[in-house]
GUNU-459337 format. One record per residue (C-alpha): residue number from 1; residue in one letter; chain; x, y, z. Coordinates in nm, 2 decimals, always signed. Example, Ala and Ser with C-alpha at 12.3 -4.5 7.8 and 13.67 -1.06 7.14 Angstrom:
2
+-----+---+---+--------+--------+--------+
!   k ! r ! c !     px !     py !     pz !
+-----+---+---+--------+--------+--------+
!   1 ! A ! A !  +1.23 !  -0.45 !  +0.78 !
!   2 ! S ! A !  +1.37 !  -0.11 !  +0.71 !
+-----+---+---+--------+--------+--------+
//
This chain:
97
+-----+---+---+--------+--------+--------+
!   k ! r ! c !     px !     py !     pz !
+-----+---+---+--------+--------+--------+
!   1 ! X ! A !  +0.00 !  -0.01 !  +0.00 !
!   2 ! X ! A !  +0.12 !  +0.35 !  -0.09 !
!   3 ! X ! A !  +0.14 !  +0.59 !  +0.18 !
!   4 ! X ! A !  +0.24 !  +0.98 !  +0.17 !
!   5 ! X ! A !  +0.38 !  +1.12 !  +0.49 !
!   6 ! X ! A !  +0.42 !  +1.50 !  +0.46 !
!   7 ! X ! A !  +0.59 !  +1.70 !  +0.75 !
!   8 ! X ! A !  +0.39 !  +1.99 !  +0.81 !
!   9 ! X ! A !  +0.52 !  +2.20 !  +1.11 !
!  10 ! X ! A !  +0.69 !  +2.24 !  +1.45 !
!  11 ! X ! A !  +0.55 !  +2.36 !  +1.75 !
!  12 ! X ! A !  +0.79 !  +2.42 !  +2.06 !
!  13 ! X ! A !  +0.59 !  +2.38 !  +2.36 !
!  14 ! X ! A !  +0.68 !  +2.43 !  +2.73 !
!  15 ! X ! A !  +0.81 !  +2.09 !  +2.78 !
!  16 ! X ! A !  +0.84 !  +1.92 !  +2.42 !
!  17 ! X ! A !  +0.88 !  +1.98 !  +2.05 !
!  18 ! X ! A !  +0.57 !  +1.87 !  +1.86 !
!  19 ! X ! A !  +0.62 !  +1.76 !  +1.50 !
!  20 ! X ! A !  +0.30 !  +1.75 !  +1.27 !
!  21 ! X ! A !  +0.24 !  +1.52 !  +0.97 !
!  22 ! X ! A !  -0.02 !  +1.48 !  +0.73 !
!  23 ! X ! A !  -0.07 !  +1.11 !  +0.60 !
!  24 ! X ! A !  -0.23 !  +1.04 !  +0.29 !
!  25 ! X ! A !  -0.31 !  +0.67 !  +0.15 !
!  26 ! X ! A !  -0.52 !  +0.54 !  -0.11 !
!  27 ! X ! A !  -0.77 !  +0.36 !  +0.12 !
!  28 ! X ! A !  -0.83 !  +0.61 !  +0.39 !
!  29 ! X ! A !  -0.91 !  +1.00 !  +0.40 !
!  30 ! X ! A !  -0.60 !  +1.20 !  +0.51 !
!  31 ! X ! A !  -0.50 !  +1.20 !  +0.87 !
!  32 ! X ! A !  -0.32 !  +1.42 !  +1.11 !
!  33 ! X ! A !  -0.05 !  +1.30 !  +1.34 !
!  34 ! X ! A !  +0.16 !  +1.48 !  +1.61 !
!  35 ! X ! A !  +0.48 !  +1.31 !  +1.73 !
!  36 ! X ! A !  +0.60 !  +1.46 !  +2.09 !
!  37 ! X ! A !  +0.98 !  +1.48 !  +2.17 !
!  38 ! X ! A !  +1.03 !  +1.59 !  +2.55 !
!  39 ! X ! A !  +1.27 !  +1.89 !  +2.55 !
!  40 ! X ! A !  +1.48 !  +1.73 !  +2.82 !
!  41 ! X ! A !  +1.59 !  +1.44 !  +2.60 !
!  42 ! X ! A !  +1.75 !  +1.66 !  +2.35 !
!  43 ! X ! A !  +1.97 !  +1.77 !  +2.65 !
!  44 ! X ! A !  +2.01 !  +1.44 !  +2.82 !
!  45 ! X ! A !  +2.09 !  +1.22 !  +2.48 !
!  46 ! X ! A !  +2.30 !  +1.34 !  +2.19 !
!  47 ! X ! A !  +1.99 !  +1.39 !  +1.98 !
!  48 ! X ! A !  +2.03 !  +1.71 !  +1.81 !
!  49 ! X ! A !  +1.74 !  +1.95 !  +1.71 !
!  50 ! X ! A !  +1.79 !  +1.90 !  +1.34 !
!  51 ! X ! A !  +1.73 !  +1.52 !  +1.40 !
!  52 ! X ! A !  +1.38 !  +1.58 !  +1.53 !
!  53 ! X ! A !  +1.19 !  +1.56 !  +1.21 !
!  54 ! X ! A !  +1.37 !  +1.25 !  +1.08 !
!  55 ! X ! A !  +1.33 !  +1.06 !  +1.42 !
!  56 ! X ! A !  +0.96 !  +1.15 !  +1.41 !
!  57 ! X ! A !  +0.92 !  +1.05 !  +1.08 !
!  58 ! X ! A !  +1.08 !  +0.73 !  +1.13 !
!  59 ! X ! A !  +0.86 !  +0.65 !  +1.45 !
!  60 ! X ! A !  +0.53 !  +0.73 !  +1.26 !
!  61 ! X ! A !  +0.66 !  +0.53 !  +0.96 !
!  62 ! X ! A !  +0.70 !  +0.22 !  +1.18 !
!  63 ! X ! A !  +0.34 !  +0.28 !  +1.37 !
!  64 ! X ! A !  +0.18 !  +0.32 !  +1.03 !
!  65 ! X ! A !  +0.36 !  +0.01 !  +0.90 !
!  66 ! X ! A !  +0.22 !  -0.20 !  +1.19 !
!  67 ! X ! A !  -0.14 !  -0.08 !  +1.17 !
!  68 ! X ! A !  -0.44 !  -0.34 !  +1.09 !
!  69 ! X ! A !  -0.78 !  -0.31 !  +1.02 !
!  70 ! X ! A !  -0.86 !  -0.34 !  +1.38 !
!  71 ! X ! A !  -0.57 !  -0.13 !  +1.52 !
!  72 ! X ! A !  -0.49 !  +0.19 !  +1.36 !
!  73 ! X ! A !  -0.19 !  +0.42 !  +1.45 !
!  74 ! X ! A !  -0.27 !  +0.67 !  +1.72 !
!  75 ! X ! A !  -0.27 !  +1.02 !  +1.61 !
!  76 ! X ! A !  -0.06 !  +1.14 !  +1.91 !
!  77 ! X ! A !  +0.28 !  +0.96 !  +1.95 !
!  78 ! X ! A !  +0.56 !  +1.01 !  +2.22 !
!  79 ! X ! A !  +0.92 !  +0.95 !  +2.17 !
!  80 ! X ! A !  +1.10 !  +0.81 !  +2.47 !
!  81 ! X ! A !  +1.47 !  +0.78 !  +2.55 !
!  82 ! X ! A !  +1.51 !  +0.43 !  +2.43 !
!  83 ! X ! A !  +1.38 !  +0.53 !  +2.08 !
!  84 ! X ! A !  +1.62 !  +0.79 !  +2.07 !
!  85 ! X ! A !  +1.90 !  +0.60 !  +2.15 !
!  86 ! X ! A !  +1.81 !  +0.33 !  +1.90 !
!  87 ! X ! A !  +1.80 !  +0.61 !  +1.65 !
!  88 ! X ! A !  +2.13 !  +0.77 !  +1.73 !
!  89 ! X ! A !  +2.29 !  +0.39 !  +1.69 !
!  90 ! X ! A !  +2.15 !  +0.38 !  +1.35 !
!  91 ! X ! A !  +2.26 !  +0.71 !  +1.22 !
!  92 ! X ! A !  +2.55 !  +0.78 !  +1.41 !
!  93 ! X ! A !  +2.88 !  +0.59 !  +1.39 !
!  94 ! X ! A !  +3.06 !  +0.57 !  +1.73 !
!  95 ! X ! A !  +3.42 !  +0.72 !  +1.73 !
!  96 ! X ! A !  +3.68 !  +0.46 !  +1.76 !
!  97 ! X ! A !  +3.97 !  +0.52 !  +2.01 !
+-----+---+---+--------+--------+--------+
//
């Protein structure tokens, strides 16, 4: 199934950065999604602000790929420290001594 995920906007809230996406697919109407990243996780991990849209896109894509007729993806997703650590491991090579 073909799905189009469009990044729409970023809202910087008091405790998070909220990334908004529009998802369009052939079988359903357009749907809005928000993926939240707590601000503290940018400080306590090596995740950089410019990584925000990419990690949120990956998390949303993963959720959409696991959808079934009985269980649709939630429109509000929260990213935790574990997802950030996995993202960093996939996208940044560790420096060798």
